[in-house]
Phi, psi and omega in degrees: 000128182290157172252080187295333181282344177067032178295143174303146185306317183291322177294320179294316179299319181294319179294319178298319179295319180298327181275357182287171359283153180253140173263327175271129174270094178265164173243107182245114183060031180083001181256127178279136182277333180218065185294339181256024182304138184294341178266356184098214181281076187256136005265012185301320182293329175291315181304322180297337182277344182221007184301337184292342180277351176260129180307138179297328181240114181255023181308128178088354185255153179253148184225136173242126178252108183268126187070051193290343183054228182278005170094018183306309185287325176299317178298317181296321181294321179293324177293339176268019171074022176303138181297316183220131178230128177236132176243133177236147176203150179275350184258113182295334179298312179294324181293325175298319177296315182297317179296320179296315181297318179294318179298314180294335180269352181069031183251135183272097180229136178266128177241134181226146178273097180214151171266169179298333180288352183248016184298335177301334181290342178289332176068026178203157173259152184241147180297325178224127174247128178259122183225081190238131176069029185242318193306318185285353174269002188256140173287337184229071187296317180293324177300319179299314179297319179295321180292320176298316178299314187287323193241342191236321188273117175270321187224296187238149175234122174261115192236140172216143179210138171306135180229144175221167181086198185297141182256005178278155175246106186282160171265113186248154175290156179289336182212151174227147178293151181303335182278351182282120178245327192296332182298331181282349176272352180291130181294339181267002178292142181302126181210152173248127176272120181271127179256106183287323184248274184220150166226131186055037178066015184248114180286355179262006172276100188261306183234125178243115184273159165274177184298318181298325179292320178301311181299317182291319180294318177298313180298316180297327181276358174103017182249128180262123181285121179259332181208146176229074190295333174204168183306132175081354183247133184222134169259123186240155173247143179290124179234226178254129178278167184303140185301335184267000183273118178282153176301137180284166175292165180299132180279000000 
């Protein structure tokens, strides 16, 4: 990542430290923001596994990064010539990091303090919406997907979610009799694991789905999976949501 502002290395290093701790390991002027990240070079190593599903040239297209953190994906989209990139996050700490990183890189990106439940306030739909690493932190995950469908996604949704449990996607009947119990005992049945206290020491990990639940929730919310380039990552197209899903309130 370039240091377009040309800050002296020591000043840049000091500013990066002042803005810490960082969850995204960015490279600003050759300096890594989180070199000791417990996941490694995150999120860059993840990005390398699925970057091919995002067009190399996004000229003329708009992108919304929901839960942008320090802006890794927003920065990458702008480097791919996206016409307009907006990053939103509910945490002002991450937004300060994202604004600094964009400024140092000389990239024009708009960052706003909003949650996914407030996407309606943006008043526009985006050609590509990035919604990665957010769903399992939400108390109301289906509402979030419904709001994105209703207010934000014009064409594509790039989605990722932590998953646990069975990884199979079963073929299920459209309906079951009220007396049927055994289907719910199947380990591959779509399910959300509710975390009342903490998972991985994080009190904001609320619902962790298995693979079947991710696929079903996306489909129910109106998103058609076009690619699954690696575990937990899906490129989706906006389609028709389930007939029984009412429009959500304004985000």
